[in-house]
N, CA, C, O and the ligand as a Tripos MOL2 file, in Angstrom:
@<TRIPOS>MOLECULE
protein
  257   255    65     0     0
PROTEIN
NO_CHARGES

@<TRIPOS>ATOM
      1 N         -13.7670   22.0160  -34.4300 N.3       1 MET1
      2 CA        -13.8170   21.0230  -34.7810 C.3       1 MET1
      3 C         -15.4140   20.7590  -35.6160 C.2       1 MET1
      4 O         -16.4560   21.2310  -35.1600 O.2       1 MET1
      5 N         -15.3670   20.0510  -36.7060 N.am      2 LEU2
      6 CA        -16.6230   19.8500  -37.4950 C.3       2 LEU2
      7 C         -17.4620   18.5450  -36.5580 C.2       2 LEU2
      8 O         -16.9460   17.4670  -36.2610 O.2       2 LEU2
      9 N         -18.6200   18.9120  -36.2720 N.am      3 GLU3
     10 CA        -19.5030   17.9440  -35.8090 C.3       3 GLU3
     11 C         -19.9530   16.7670  -36.7470 C.2       3 GLU3
     12 O         -20.4530   15.7330  -36.3030 O.2       3 GLU3
     13 N         -19.7470   16.9960  -38.0110 N.am      4 SER4
     14 CA        -20.2470   16.1830  -38.9000 C.3       4 SER4
     15 C         -19.3680   14.7390  -39.1920 C.2       4 SER4
     16 O         -19.8790   13.6970  -39.6010 O.2       4 SER4
     17 N         -17.9500   14.9380  -38.8860 N.am      5 GLU5
     18 CA        -17.2220   13.8050  -38.9480 C.3       5 GLU5
     19 C         -16.4720   13.4140  -37.6020 C.2       5 GLU5
     20 O         -15.5200   14.0560  -37.1580 O.2       5 GLU5
     21 N         -17.1020   12.1010  -36.9120 N.am      6 PRO6
     22 CA        -16.4560   11.7260  -35.9000 C.3       6 PRO6
     23 C         -14.8560   11.3950  -35.8780 C.2       6 PRO6
     24 O         -14.4720   10.4960  -36.6260 O.2       6 PRO6
     25 N         -13.9940   12.0090  -35.1360 N.am      7 VAL7
     26 CA        -12.6460   11.7910  -35.1370 C.3       7 VAL7
     27 C         -12.3020   11.4720  -33.5450 C.2       7 VAL7
     28 O         -13.1090   11.8000  -32.6750 O.2       7 VAL7
     29 N         -11.2370   10.9100  -33.2670 N.am      8 CYS8
     30 CA        -10.7360   10.5920  -32.1770 C.3       8 CYS8
     31 C         -10.1810   11.7440  -31.4010 C.2       8 CYS8
     32 O          -9.3160   12.4510  -31.9190 O.2       8 CYS8
     33 N         -10.6630   12.0020  -30.0780 N.am      9 ILE9
     34 CA        -10.2550   13.3330  -29.3890 C.3       9 ILE9
     35 C          -8.8790   13.2930  -29.1660 C.2       9 ILE9
     36 O          -8.3420   14.3610  -28.8740 O.2       9 ILE9
     37 N          -8.2350   12.3480  -29.2370 N.am     10 HIS10
     38 CA         -6.6150   12.4740  -28.8970 C.3      10 HIS10
     39 C          -5.8390   12.4680  -30.1630 C.2      10 HIS10
     40 O          -4.8480   13.1970  -30.2260 O.2      10 HIS10
     41 N          -6.1830   11.7090  -31.2090 N.am     11 CYS11
     42 CA         -5.2000   11.7620  -32.3410 C.3      11 CYS11
     43 C          -5.9030   12.1500  -33.7180 C.2      11 CYS11
     44 O          -5.3450   12.1540  -34.8150 O.2      11 CYS11
     45 N          -7.1760   12.4620  -33.4680 N.am     12 GLN12
     46 CA         -8.2090   13.1130  -34.7390 C.3      12 GLN12
     47 C          -8.1910   12.0130  -35.8460 C.2      12 GLN12
     48 O          -8.4600   12.4040  -36.9820 O.2      12 GLN12
     49 N          -7.8930   10.6040  -35.6590 N.am     13 VAL13
     50 CA         -7.9630    9.8360  -36.6350 C.3      13 VAL13
     51 C          -9.6320    9.6000  -36.9020 C.2      13 VAL13
     52 O         -10.4000    9.8330  -35.9690 O.2      13 VAL13
     53 N         -10.1110    9.1720  -38.0910 N.am     14 SER14
     54 CA        -11.4620    9.3590  -38.2810 C.3      14 SER14
     55 C         -11.9860    7.6550  -38.3440 C.2      14 SER14
     56 O         -11.2460    6.6710  -38.3680 O.2      14 SER14
     57 N         -13.2790    7.6770  -38.3590 N.am     15 GLU15
     58 CA        -13.9260    6.2880  -38.2570 C.3      15 GLU15
     59 C         -13.7540    5.4940  -39.5530 C.2      15 GLU15
     60 O         -14.0060    4.2910  -39.6280 O.2      15 GLU15
     61 N         -13.2540    6.3340  -40.6920 N.am     16 GLU16
     62 CA        -12.7600    5.6390  -41.7620 C.3      16 GLU16
     63 C         -11.7100    4.7840  -41.6610 C.2      16 GLU16
     64 O         -11.6730    3.7530  -42.3340 O.2      16 GLU16
     65 N         -10.7290    5.1340  -40.7890 N.am     17 ALA17
     66 CA         -9.6520    4.4230  -40.7110 C.3      17 ALA17
     67 C          -9.6000    3.3610  -39.5760 C.2      17 ALA17
     68 O          -9.0470    2.2850  -39.8030 O.2      17 ALA17
     69 N         -10.1090    3.6000  -38.4640 N.am     18 VAL18
     70 CA        -10.0130    2.8040  -37.1020 C.3      18 VAL18
     71 C         -11.3670    2.7890  -36.5810 C.2      18 VAL18
     72 O         -12.0970    3.7700  -36.7230 O.2      18 VAL18
     73 N         -11.7820    1.6350  -35.9300 N.am     19 PRO19
     74 CA        -13.0320    1.8150  -34.9540 C.3      19 PRO19
     75 C         -12.9730    2.8090  -34.0260 C.2      19 PRO19
     76 O         -11.9440    2.9250  -33.3610 O.2      19 PRO19
     77 N         -14.0520    3.6750  -33.8340 N.am     20 LEU20
     78 CA        -14.0710    4.6440  -32.8260 C.3      20 LEU20
     79 C         -15.1660    4.2100  -31.8260 C.2      20 LEU20
     80 O         -16.1770    3.6480  -32.2450 O.2      20 LEU20
     81 N         -14.9780    4.4690  -30.4630 N.am     21 VAL21
     82 CA        -15.7190    4.2130  -29.5010 C.3      21 VAL21
     83 C         -16.4120    5.4360  -29.2920 C.2      21 VAL21
     84 O         -15.7700    6.4850  -29.2330 O.2      21 VAL21
     85 N         -17.8370    5.4200  -29.1550 N.am     22 THR22
     86 CA        -18.4890    6.6390  -28.5650 C.3      22 THR22
     87 C         -18.5850    6.8270  -27.3330 C.2      22 THR22
     88 O         -18.7150    5.7800  -26.6980 O.2      22 THR22
     89 N         -18.5690    7.9590  -26.6110 N.am     23 LEU23
     90 CA        -18.5180    8.3090  -25.3640 C.3      23 LEU23
     91 C         -19.7600    9.4740  -25.2280 C.2      23 LEU23
     92 O         -19.9710   10.3650  -26.0500 O.2      23 LEU23
     93 N         -20.3600    9.2810  -24.2450 N.am     24 LEU24
     94 CA        -20.9950   10.6570  -23.8200 C.3      24 LEU24
     95 C         -20.4750   11.2940  -22.7080 C.2      24 LEU24
     96 O         -20.2690   10.6660  -21.6690 O.2      24 LEU24
     97 N         -20.2170   12.5910  -22.8280 N.am     25 TYR25
     98 CA        -19.7230   13.3160  -21.7510 C.3      25 TYR25
     99 C         -20.2400   14.6510  -21.9520 C.2      25 TYR25
    100 O         -20.3180   15.2690  -23.0140 O.2      25 TYR25
    101 N         -20.6370   15.0680  -20.6110 N.am     26 GLN26
    102 CA        -21.3330   16.4630  -20.4740 C.3      26 GLN26
    103 C         -22.6530   16.8320  -21.4890 C.2      26 GLN26
    104 O         -22.9570   17.9820  -21.8050 O.2      26 GLN26
    105 N         -23.3040   15.7170  -21.8880 N.am     27 GLY27
    106 CA        -24.1810   15.8240  -22.5660 C.3      27 GLY27
    107 C         -23.8340   15.7210  -24.1860 C.2      27 GLY27
    108 O         -24.7520   15.8570  -24.9940 O.2      27 GLY27
    109 N         -22.7020   15.5170  -24.5560 N.am     28 LYS28
    110 CA        -22.2880   15.7000  -25.8610 C.3      28 LYS28
    111 C         -21.5520   14.2590  -26.2900 C.2      28 LYS28
    112 O         -20.8980   13.5660  -25.5110 O.2      28 LYS28
    113 N         -21.7880   13.9750  -27.6250 N.am     29 PRO29
    114 CA        -21.0090   12.8050  -28.0960 C.3      29 PRO29
    115 C         -19.5810   13.0970  -28.3730 C.2      29 PRO29
    116 O         -19.2400   14.1380  -28.9350 O.2      29 PRO29
    117 N         -18.6750   12.1110  -27.9510 N.am     30 LEU30
    118 CA        -17.2790   12.4130  -28.1510 C.3      30 LEU30
    119 C         -16.7850   10.9220  -28.6330 C.2      30 LEU30
    120 O         -17.4910    9.9470  -28.3770 O.2      30 LEU30
    121 N         -15.6680   10.7990  -29.2690 N.am     31 TYR31
    122 CA        -15.2490    9.7270  -29.8940 C.3      31 TYR31
    123 C         -13.6540    9.4640  -29.6170 C.2      31 TYR31
    124 O         -12.8600   10.4040  -29.6010 O.2      31 TYR31
    125 N         -13.2870    8.2200  -29.4180 N.am     32 ILE32
    126 CA        -11.9440    7.9010  -29.0070 C.3      32 ILE32
    127 C         -11.8340    6.6680  -29.8080 C.2      32 ILE32
    128 O         -12.7680    5.8720  -29.9030 O.2      32 ILE32
    129 N         -10.5460    6.4910  -30.4570 N.am     33 CYS33
    130 CA        -10.0730    5.0520  -30.9580 C.3      33 CYS33
    131 C          -9.7750    4.1850  -30.2760 C.2      33 CYS33
    132 O          -9.4540    4.4480  -29.1170 O.2      33 CYS33
    133 N          -9.7720    2.9890  -30.6870 N.am     34 ALA34
    134 CA         -9.5740    1.8490  -29.6590 C.3      34 ALA34
    135 C          -8.1280    1.8310  -29.0890 C.2      34 ALA34
    136 O          -7.8620    1.3100  -28.0060 O.2      34 ALA34
    137 N          -7.1430    2.4810  -29.9530 N.am     35 GLN35
    138 CA         -5.8940    2.7490  -29.5520 C.3      35 GLN35
    139 C          -5.7520    3.6480  -28.3430 C.2      35 GLN35
    140 O          -4.8030    3.4810  -27.5780 O.2      35 GLN35
    141 N          -6.5780    4.5150  -28.1550 N.am     36 HIS36
    142 CA         -6.3870    5.5580  -27.1870 C.3      36 HIS36
    143 C          -7.5810    5.4810  -25.8920 C.2      36 HIS36
    144 O          -7.5640    6.1340  -24.8480 O.2      36 HIS36
    145 N          -8.4070    4.6600  -26.2510 N.am     37 LEU37
    146 CA         -9.3040    4.3470  -25.2780 C.3      37 LEU37
    147 C          -8.6210    3.8280  -23.7240 C.2      37 LEU37
    148 O          -9.1640    4.1330  -22.6620 O.2      37 LEU37
    149 N          -7.5870    3.1550  -23.7850 N.am     38 PRO38
    150 CA         -6.8390    2.8030  -22.5880 C.3      38 PRO38
    151 C          -6.5200    4.1780  -21.8100 C.2      38 PRO38
    152 O          -6.7010    4.2590  -20.5950 O.2      38 PRO38
    153 N          -6.1110    5.0870  -22.4570 N.am     39 LEU39
    154 CA         -5.7580    6.1920  -21.9240 C.3      39 LEU39
    155 C          -6.9030    7.0320  -21.1510 C.2      39 LEU39
    156 O          -6.6940    7.7050  -20.1420 O.2      39 LEU39
    157 N          -8.0170    6.8940  -21.7310 N.am     40 LEU40
    158 CA         -9.0830    7.6280  -20.8520 C.3      40 LEU40
    159 C          -9.2340    6.6680  -19.4650 C.2      40 LEU40
    160 O          -9.5400    7.1470  -18.3730 O.2      40 LEU40
    161 N          -8.9850    5.3330  -19.6810 N.am     41 ILE41
    162 CA         -9.0870    4.6000  -18.4220 C.3      41 ILE41
    163 C          -7.8840    4.5830  -17.4600 C.2      41 ILE41
    164 O          -8.0180    4.5150  -16.2390 O.2      41 ILE41
    165 N          -6.6150    4.6550  -18.1410 N.am     42 HIS42
    166 CA         -5.5480    4.3870  -17.1290 C.3      42 HIS42
    167 C          -4.7510    5.7820  -17.0370 C.2      42 HIS42
    168 O          -4.0430    5.9540  -16.0450 O.2      42 HIS42
    169 N          -4.8180    6.6490  -17.8820 N.am     43 ASP43
    170 CA         -4.0830    7.6830  -17.8140 C.3      43 ASP43
    171 C          -4.6570    9.0880  -18.5280 C.2      43 ASP43
    172 O          -4.1160    9.7060  -19.4460 O.2      43 ASP43
    173 N          -5.9410    9.4210  -17.8230 N.am     44 PRO44
    174 CA         -6.7360   10.5140  -18.3150 C.3      44 PRO44
    175 C          -5.9040   11.9010  -18.5290 C.2      44 PRO44
    176 O          -6.2460   12.8210  -19.2720 O.2      44 PRO44
    177 N          -4.8080   11.8510  -17.7630 N.am     45 ALA45
    178 CA         -4.0760   13.2050  -17.5710 C.3      45 ALA45
    179 C          -3.3410   13.4540  -19.1410 C.2      45 ALA45
    180 O          -2.9820   14.5750  -19.5000 O.2      45 ALA45
    181 N          -3.2130   12.4360  -19.8490 N.am     46 LYS46
    182 CA         -2.6300   12.6740  -21.1050 C.3      46 LYS46
    183 C          -3.6600   13.2100  -21.9940 C.2      46 LYS46
    184 O          -3.3270   13.7930  -23.0250 O.2      46 LYS46
    185 N          -5.1460   13.0230  -21.6020 N.am     47 LEU47
    186 CA         -5.9860   13.6760  -22.3210 C.3      47 LEU47
    187 C          -6.3240   15.2650  -22.1490 C.2      47 LEU47
    188 O          -7.1480   15.8680  -22.8370 O.2      47 LEU47
    189 N          -5.5940   15.7860  -21.1810 N.am     48 ILE48
    190 CA         -5.7110   17.2980  -20.7510 C.3      48 ILE48
    191 C          -5.5150   18.0940  -22.1710 C.2      48 ILE48
    192 O          -4.4830   17.9180  -22.8190 O.2      48 ILE48
    193 N          -6.4250   18.8720  -22.5740 N.am     49 GLY49
    194 CA         -6.0480   19.7560  -23.8020 C.3      49 GLY49
    195 C          -6.9350   19.0340  -24.7810 C.2      49 GLY49
    196 O          -7.3380   19.6650  -25.7580 O.2      49 GLY49
    197 N          -7.2640   17.8300  -24.6230 N.am     50 SER50
    198 CA         -8.1960   17.2320  -25.7790 C.3      50 SER50
    199 C          -9.6250   16.8810  -25.0760 C.2      50 SER50
    200 O         -10.6370   16.9280  -25.7750 O.2      50 SER50
    201 N          -9.7000   16.5900  -23.9360 N.am     51 LEU51
    202 CA        -10.7900   16.5210  -23.2220 C.3      51 LEU51
    203 C         -11.0350   17.3400  -22.2800 C.2      51 LEU51
    204 O         -10.3090   17.3120  -21.2860 O.2      51 LEU51
    205 N         -12.1780   18.3180  -22.3680 N.am     52 PRO52
    206 CA        -12.4450   19.2090  -21.3410 C.3      52 PRO52
    207 C         -12.6320   18.5090  -19.9760 C.2      52 PRO52
    208 O         -13.4090   17.5610  -19.8700 O.2      52 PRO52
    209 N         -11.8570   19.0200  -18.8470 N.am     53 GLY53
    210 CA        -12.1250   18.5580  -17.5380 C.3      53 GLY53
    211 C         -11.4420   17.1110  -17.0970 C.2      53 GLY53
    212 O         -11.7620   16.3600  -16.1750 O.2      53 GLY53
    213 N         -10.3390   16.9830  -18.1320 N.am     54 ALA54
    214 CA         -9.8240   15.6550  -18.2270 C.3      54 ALA54
    215 C          -8.8510   15.6800  -16.8840 C.2      54 ALA54
    216 O          -8.5790   14.6150  -16.3290 O.2      54 ALA54
    217 N          -8.3880   16.8230  -16.4340 N.am     55 GLU55
    218 CA         -7.5740   16.9970  -15.3660 C.3      55 GLU55
    219 C          -8.3290   16.5520  -13.8730 C.2      55 GLU55
    220 O          -7.7850   16.2060  -12.8240 O.2      55 GLU55
    221 N          -9.6020   16.6790  -14.1520 N.am     56 GLN56
    222 CA        -10.4530   16.0000  -12.8660 C.3      56 GLN56
    223 C         -10.7850   14.4650  -12.8970 C.2      56 GLN56
    224 O         -11.3900   13.9400  -11.9620 O.2      56 GLN56
    225 N         -10.3870   13.7880  -13.9610 N.am     57 LEU57
    226 CA        -10.7590   12.4660  -13.9790 C.3      57 LEU57
    227 C          -9.6600   11.7230  -13.3360 C.2      57 LEU57
    228 O          -8.5020   12.0910  -13.5300 O.2      57 LEU57
    229 N          -9.9270   10.6950  -12.5790 N.am     58 LYS58
    230 CA         -9.0210    9.7490  -12.0230 C.3      58 LYS58
    231 C          -8.5970    8.6010  -12.7540 C.2      58 LYS58
    232 O          -9.4320    7.9480  -13.3800 O.2      58 LYS58
    233 N          -7.4680    8.3030  -12.7450 N.am     59 ALA59
    234 CA         -7.1840    6.9600  -13.3650 C.3      59 ALA59
    235 C          -7.6150    5.8120  -12.5940 C.2      59 ALA59
    236 O          -7.5740    5.7490  -11.3650 O.2      59 ALA59
    237 N          -8.0970    4.7640  -13.5000 N.am     60 TYR60
    238 CA         -8.3780    3.4620  -12.6570 C.3      60 TYR60
    239 C          -7.2860    2.3910  -12.2540 C.2      60 TYR60
    240 O          -6.5030    1.9220  -13.0800 O.2      60 TYR60
    241 N          -7.2960    2.1070  -11.1660 N.am     61 ARG61
    242 CA         -5.9160    1.4230  -10.6680 C.3      61 ARG61
    243 C          -6.7760    0.0510  -10.1090 C.2      61 ARG61
    244 O          -7.8540    0.0510   -9.5140 O.2      61 ARG61
    245 N          -5.9620   -1.0730  -10.4910 N.am     62 GLN62
    246 CA         -6.4260   -2.2450  -10.1410 C.3      62 GLN62
    247 C          -6.2370   -2.3580   -8.4630 C.2      62 GLN62
    248 O          -7.0730   -2.8310   -7.6920 O.2      62 GLN62
    249 N          -5.0250   -1.8450   -8.1300 N.am     63 ASP63
    250 CA         -4.7680   -2.0280   -6.7230 C.3      63 ASP63
    251 C          -5.3900   -1.1130   -5.6410 C.2      63 ASP63
    252 O          -5.0760   -1.0380   -4.4530 O.2      63 ASP63
    253 N          -6.5120   -0.3160   -6.4390 N.am     64 GLY64
    254 CA         -7.2310    0.3290   -5.4990 C.3      64 GLY64
    255 C          -6.9900    1.8440   -5.6170 C.2      64 GLY64
    256 O          -7.5550    2.6210   -4.8470 O.2      64 GLY64
    257 ZN         -6.6810    7.9870  -31.1300 Zn       65 ZN65
@<TRIPOS>BOND
     1     1     2 1
     2     2     3 1
     3     3     4 2
     4     3     5 am
     5     5     6 1
     6     6     7 1
     7     7     8 2
     8     7     9 am
     9     9    10 1
    10    10    11 1
    11    11    12 2
    12    11    13 am
    13    13    14 1
    14    14    15 1
    15    15    16 2
    16    15    17 am
    17    17    18 1
    18    18    19 1
    19    19    20 2
    20    19    21 am
    21    21    22 1
    22    22    23 1
    23    23    24 2
    24    23    25 am
    25    25    26 1
    26    26    27 1
    27    27    28 2
    28    27    29 am
    29    29    30 1
    30    30    31 1
    31    31    32 2
    32    31    33 am
    33    33    34 1
    34    34    35 1
    35    35    36 2
    36    35    37 am
    37    37    38 1
    38    38    39 1
    39    39    40 2
    40    39    41 am
    41    41    42 1
    42    42    43 1
    43    43    44 2
    44    43    45 am
    45    45    46 1
    46    46    47 1
    47    47    48 2
    48    47    49 am
    49    49    50 1
    50    50    51 1
    51    51    52 2
    52    51    53 am
    53    53    54 1
    54    54    55 1
    55    55    56 2
    56    55    57 am
    57    57    58 1
    58    58    59 1
    59    59    60 2
    60    59    61 am
    61    61    62 1
    62    62    63 1
    63    63    64 2
    64    63    65 am
    65    65    66 1
    66    66    67 1
    67    67    68 2
    68    67    69 am
    69    69    70 1
    70    70    71 1
    71    71    72 2
    72    71    73 am
    73    73    74 1
    74    74    75 1
    75    75    76 2
    76    75    77 am
    77    77    78 1
    78    78    79 1
    79    79    80 2
    80    79    81 am
    81    81    82 1
    82    82    83 1
    83    83    84 2
    84    83    85 am
    85    85    86 1
    86    86    87 1
    87    87    88 2
    88    87    89 am
    89    89    90 1
    90    90    91 1
    91    91    92 2
    92    91    93 am
    93    93    94 1
    94    94    95 1
    95    95    96 2
    96    95    97 am
    97    97    98 1
    98    98    99 1
    99    99   100 2
   100    99   101 am
   101   101   102 1
   102   102   103 1
   103   103   104 2
   104   103   105 am
   105   105   106 1
   106   106   107 1
   107   107   108 2
   108   107   109 am
   109   109   110 1
   110   110   111 1
   111   111   112 2
   112   111   113 am
   113   113   114 1
   114   114   115 1
   115   115   116 2
   116   115   117 am
   117   117   118 1
   118   118   119 1
   119   119   120 2
   120   119   121 am
   121   121   122 1
   122   122   123 1
   123   123   124 2
   124   123   125 am
   125   125   126 1
   126   126   127 1
   127   127   128 2
   128   127   129 am
   129   129   130 1
   130   130   131 1
   131   131   132 2
   132   131   133 am
   133   133   134 1
   134   134   135 1
   135   135   136 2
   136   135   137 am
   137   137   138 1
   138   138   139 1
   139   139   140 2
   140   139   141 am
   141   141   142 1
   142   142   143 1
   143   143   144 2
   144   143   145 am
   145   145   146 1
   146   146   147 1
   147   147   148 2
   148   147   149 am
   149   149   150 1
   150   150   151 1
   151   151   152 2
   152   151   153 am
   153   153   154 1
   154   154   155 1
   155   155   156 2
   156   155   157 am
   157   157   158 1
   158   158   159 1
   159   159   160 2
   160   159   161 am
   161   161   162 1
   162   162   163 1
   163   163   164 2
   164   163   165 am
   165   165   166 1
   166   166   167 1
   167   167   168 2
   168   167   169 am
   169   169   170 1
   170   170   171 1
   171   171   172 2
   172   171   173 am
   173   173   174 1
   174   174   175 1
   175   175   176 2
   176   175   177 am
   177   177   178 1
   178   178   179 1
   179   179   180 2
   180   179   181 am
   181   181   182 1
   182   182   183 1
   183   183   184 2
   184   183   185 am
   185   185   186 1
   186   186   187 1
   187   187   188 2
   188   187   189 am
   189   189   190 1
   190   190   191 1
   191   191   192 2
   192   191   193 am
   193   193   194 1
   194   194   195 1
   195   195   196 2
   196   195   197 am
   197   197   198 1
   198   198   199 1
   199   199   200 2
   200   199   201 am
   201   201   202 1
   202   202   203 1
   203   203   204 2
   204   203   205 am
   205   205   206 1
   206   206   207 1
   207   207   208 2
   208   207   209 am
   209   209   210 1
   210   210   211 1
   211   211   212 2
   212   211   213 am
   213   213   214 1
   214   214   215 1
   215   215   216 2
   216   215   217 am
   217   217   218 1
   218   218   219 1
   219   219   220 2
   220   219   221 am
   221   221   222 1
   222   222   223 1
   223   223   224 2
   224   223   225 am
   225   225   226 1
   226   226   227 1
   227   227   228 2
   228   227   229 am
   229   229   230 1
   230   230   231 1
   231   231   232 2
   232   231   233 am
   233   233   234 1
   234   234   235 1
   235   235   236 2
   236   235   237 am
   237   237   238 1
   238   238   239 1
   239   239   240 2
   240   239   241 am
   241   241   242 1
   242   242   243 1
   243   243   244 2
   244   243   245 am
   245   245   246 1
   246   246   247 1
   247   247   248 2
   248   247   249 am
   249   249   250 1
   250   250   251 1
   251   251   252 2
   252   251   253 am
   253   253   254 1
   254   254   255 1
   255   255   256 2
@<TRIPOS>SUBSTRUCTURE
     1 MET1         2 RESIDUE 1 A MET
     2 LEU2         6 RESIDUE 1 A LEU
     3 GLU3        10 RESIDUE 1 A GLU
     4 SER4        14 RESIDUE 1 A SER
     5 GLU5        18 RESIDUE 1 A GLU
     6 PRO6        22 RESIDUE 1 A PRO
     7 VAL7        26 RESIDUE 1 A VAL
     8 CYS8        30 RESIDUE 1 A CYS
     9 ILE9        34 RESIDUE 1 A ILE
    10 HIS10       38 RESIDUE 1 A HIS
    11 CYS11       42 RESIDUE 1 A CYS
    12 GLN12       46 RESIDUE 1 A GLN
    13 VAL13       50 RESIDUE 1 A VAL
    14 SER14       54 RESIDUE 1 A SER
    15 GLU15       58 RESIDUE 1 A GLU
    16 GLU16       62 RESIDUE 1 A GLU
    17 ALA17       66 RESIDUE 1 A ALA
    18 VAL18       70 RESIDUE 1 A VAL
    19 PRO19       74 RESIDUE 1 A PRO
    20 LEU20       78 RESIDUE 1 A LEU
    21 VAL21       82 RESIDUE 1 A VAL
    22 THR22       86 RESIDUE 1 A THR
    23 LEU23       90 RESIDUE 1 A LEU
    24 LEU24       94 RESIDUE 1 A LEU
    25 TYR25       98 RESIDUE 1 A TYR
    26 GLN26      102 RESIDUE 1 A GLN
    27 GLY27      106 RESIDUE 1 A GLY
    28 LYS28      110 RESIDUE 1 A LYS
    29 PRO29      114 RESIDUE 1 A PRO
    30 LEU30      118 RESIDUE 1 A LEU
    31 TYR31      122 RESIDUE 1 A TYR
    32 ILE32      126 RESIDUE 1 A ILE
    33 CYS33      130 RESIDUE 1 A CYS
    34 ALA34      134 RESIDUE 1 A ALA
    35 GLN35      138 RESIDUE 1 A GLN
    36 HIS36      142 RESIDUE 1 A HIS
    37 LEU37      146 RESIDUE 1 A LEU
    38 PRO38      150 RESIDUE 1 A PRO
    39 LEU39      154 RESIDUE 1 A LEU
    40 LEU40      158 RESIDUE 1 A LEU
    41 ILE41      162 RESIDUE 1 A ILE
    42 HIS42      166 RESIDUE 1 A HIS
    43 ASP43      170 RESIDUE 1 A ASP
    44 PRO44      174 RESIDUE 1 A PRO
    45 ALA45      178 RESIDUE 1 A ALA
    46 LYS46      182 RESIDUE 1 A LYS
    47 LEU47      186 RESIDUE 1 A LEU
    48 ILE48      190 RESIDUE 1 A ILE
    49 GLY49      194 RESIDUE 1 A GLY
    50 SER50      198 RESIDUE 1 A SER
    51 LEU51      202 RESIDUE 1 A LEU
    52 PRO52      206 RESIDUE 1 A PRO
    53 GLY53      210 RESIDUE 1 A GLY
    54 ALA54      214 RESIDUE 1 A ALA
    55 GLU55      218 RESIDUE 1 A GLU
    56 GLN56      222 RESIDUE 1 A GLN
    57 LEU57      226 RESIDUE 1 A LEU
    58 LYS58      230 RESIDUE 1 A LYS
    59 ALA59      234 RESIDUE 1 A ALA
    60 TYR60      238 RESIDUE 1 A TYR
    61 ARG61      242 RESIDUE 1 A ARG
    62 GLN62      246 RESIDUE 1 A GLN
    63 ASP63      250 RESIDUE 1 A ASP
    64 GLY64      254 RESIDUE 1 A GLY
    65 ZN65       257 GROUP 0 **** ****
């Protein structure tokens, strides 16, 4: 992936098309679009393959 063009880690949409949220992870900037930000919070398992180490992330749950 080219570092020069930020794209969503999940759908590869560019910031030309939609707002991207910048993440810092393992010392590197990553980008995720607003549409897929909830995945990172609620269902990070869906990012396995897109986000290194996603399988170790835990989903946020309101009921604890
Ligand atoms: Zn996306």
